[in-house]
GUPA-486353 format. One line per field, with one value per residue (C-alpha): residue in one letter; x, z, y; residue number from 0. Coordinates in steps of 0.5 Angstrom, whole numbers, padded with zeros to 4 digits, always signed. Layout:
// residues N
residuo	c(A:...)
c1	c(X:...)
c3	c(Z:...)
c2	c(Y:...)
num	c(NUM:...)
// end
This chain:
// residues 176
residuo	c(M:D:I:M:I:R:K:E:T:E:K:D:Y:K:L:T:E:A:V:V:E:K:A:F:Q:N:E:E:H:S:D:H:R:E:Q:F:L:V:A:R:L:R:K:S:D:V:F:V:P:E:L:S:L:V:A:E:R:N:K:A:I:V:G:H:L:M:L:T:K:L:L:I:K:N:D:G:Q:N:Y:E:A:L:A:L:A:P:V:S:V:L:P:E:Y:Q:N:Q:G:I:G:S:Q:L:I:I:H:G:L:K:K:S:K:E:M:G:F:K:S:I:V:V:L:G:H:E:A:Y:Y:P:R:F:G:F:K:P:A:S:T:W:G:I:K:A:P:F:D:V:P:D:E:S:F:M:A:L:E:L:E:D:G:I:L:G:D:V:S:G:T:V:V:Y:C:K:E:F:F:E)
c1	c(+0172:+0177:+0174:+0177:+0173:+0175:+0173:+0168:+0170:+0166:+0168:+0164:+0157:+0154:+0156:+0154:+0147:+0147:+0150:+0144:+0138:+0140:+0141:+0135:+0130:+0128:+0127:+0120:+0121:+0124:+0121:+0126:+0129:+0136:+0140:+0136:+0138:+0145:+0146:+0142:+0146:+0153:+0150:+0147:+0151:+0151:+0155:+0162:+0166:+0171:+0165:+0162:+0165:+0166:+0167:+0170:+0171:+0177:+0176:+0169:+0164:+0160:+0157:+0156:+0156:+0154:+0155:+0152:+0151:+0144:+0142:+0139:+0134:+0132:+0129:+0135:+0139:+0143:+0147:+0151:+0151:+0151:+0146:+0148:+0145:+0143:+0147:+0148:+0150:+0150:+0144:+0150:+0154:+0150:+0150:+0157:+0160:+0161:+0156:+0159:+0166:+0164:+0160:+0165:+0170:+0166:+0165:+0172:+0173:+0167:+0171:+0177:+0175:+0172:+0165:+0161:+0155:+0150:+0143:+0140:+0134:+0134:+0133:+0133:+0136:+0142:+0145:+0146:+0151:+0155:+0153:+0147:+0141:+0135:+0136:+0130:+0135:+0137:+0131:+0133:+0126:+0126:+0122:+0117:+0113:+0118:+0117:+0123:+0126:+0128:+0131:+0137:+0143:+0151:+0155:+0163:+0166:+0162:+0158:+0157:+0149:+0148:+0146:+0143:+0136:+0131:+0129:+0132:+0133:+0134:+0136:+0131:+0135:+0132:+0124:+0125)
c3	c(-0127:-0127:-0131:-0135:-0140:-0142:-0145:-0141:-0138:-0135:-0128:-0129:-0132:-0125:-0124:-0130:-0130:-0124:-0127:-0133:-0128:-0124:-0130:-0132:-0126:-0127:-0134:-0137:-0144:-0141:-0140:-0133:-0136:-0140:-0136:-0138:-0146:-0144:-0141:-0147:-0153:-0149:-0150:-0158:-0165:-0165:-0158:-0160:-0153:-0156:-0156:-0149:-0146:-0138:-0135:-0130:-0123:-0117:-0120:-0120:-0126:-0127:-0134:-0139:-0147:-0152:-0159:-0163:-0169:-0173:-0181:-0185:-0190:-0196:-0203:-0201:-0199:-0192:-0190:-0183:-0179:-0171:-0165:-0160:-0154:-0148:-0146:-0138:-0133:-0125:-0124:-0119:-0124:-0131:-0134:-0133:-0139:-0137:-0143:-0148:-0147:-0148:-0155:-0157:-0155:-0158:-0165:-0166:-0163:-0168:-0175:-0172:-0172:-0180:-0178:-0183:-0179:-0173:-0171:-0164:-0162:-0157:-0155:-0160:-0158:-0155:-0160:-0166:-0162:-0164:-0172:-0172:-0176:-0177:-0181:-0186:-0189:-0192:-0193:-0186:-0183:-0176:-0176:-0170:-0170:-0167:-0168:-0174:-0170:-0165:-0170:-0173:-0176:-0176:-0181:-0180:-0187:-0191:-0195:-0194:-0193:-0199:-0202:-0196:-0195:-0192:-0186:-0179:-0177:-0169:-0167:-0163:-0156:-0157:-0157:-0151)
c2	c(+0080:+0073:+0069:+0063:+0059:+0052:+0045:+0042:+0035:+0029:+0031:+0038:+0034:+0034:+0042:+0045:+0042:+0046:+0052:+0051:+0049:+0055:+0060:+0058:+0058:+0065:+0065:+0067:+0062:+0056:+0050:+0049:+0043:+0045:+0042:+0034:+0038:+0039:+0031:+0028:+0033:+0030:+0023:+0024:+0024:+0031:+0033:+0037:+0035:+0041:+0046:+0044:+0050:+0052:+0059:+0059:+0065:+0062:+0055:+0054:+0054:+0059:+0059:+0054:+0054:+0049:+0048:+0042:+0039:+0040:+0040:+0045:+0041:+0043:+0038:+0034:+0037:+0037:+0042:+0042:+0047:+0048:+0050:+0054:+0052:+0053:+0058:+0059:+0063:+0063:+0068:+0072:+0072:+0075:+0082:+0081:+0079:+0072:+0070:+0076:+0072:+0065:+0066:+0069:+0063:+0059:+0062:+0063:+0055:+0053:+0058:+0053:+0047:+0049:+0050:+0056:+0058:+0058:+0058:+0060:+0061:+0067:+0073:+0078:+0084:+0080:+0076:+0081:+0084:+0077:+0078:+0073:+0076:+0073:+0065:+0068:+0073:+0067:+0063:+0059:+0057:+0054:+0048:+0050:+0057:+0062:+0069:+0072:+0075:+0071:+0065:+0067:+0065:+0067:+0066:+0064:+0064:+0071:+0069:+0061:+0062:+0065:+0059:+0055:+0056:+0050:+0048:+0046:+0039:+0039:+0033:+0028:+0030:+0037:+0034:+0029)
num	c(0:1:2:3:4:5:6:7:8:9:10:11:12:13:14:15:16:17:18:19:20:21:22:23:24:25:26:27:28:29:30:31:32:33:34:35:36:37:38:39:40:41:42:43:44:45:46:47:48:49:50:51:52:53:54:55:56:57:58:59:60:61:62:63:64:65:66:67:68:69:70:71:72:73:74:75:76:77:78:79:80:81:82:83:84:85:86:87:88:89:90:91:92:93:94:95:96:97:98:99:100:101:102:103:104:105:106:107:108:109:110:111:112:113:114:115:116:117:118:119:120:121:122:123:124:125:126:127:128:129:130:131:132:133:134:135:136:137:138:139:140:141:142:143:144:145:146:147:148:149:150:151:152:153:154:155:156:157:158:159:160:161:162:163:164:165:166:167:168:169:170:171:172:173:174:175)
// end
């Protein structure tokens, strides 16, 4: 399947939000409001425009991925990382590798931009294929109660999380 991954532009916003909404409409572990989260994150100070990506097939947007800044806090120390959320693919294009292409491209771009690590709350059988491990491996905790195996982190630079521990602080837009 011929897929092009590119940076999202402002003219894509409404189309992207529709893709996000459709992607999560049948998800059991969803509040079905991810499209509103995407819109809020774009207006926040954690938004990284270069890390809001779309997947196109025949010039139509079929997928979207967003990485935004977050902090890991421990005893007054702050460590900047990225949050991978959400990853969205239209239902009729799911299970065809588009989400994987978006993630691989997003991880590569994040590393090129100098980011050192990424945190994700997601399917424990899916994200490890990209190198994600339980965040607890490094003493990193979620700010809310989640299964340990679903809250994961990835080092974009080997050993970078060795001296990092603490609680992830998501921006307020994640909770509105």
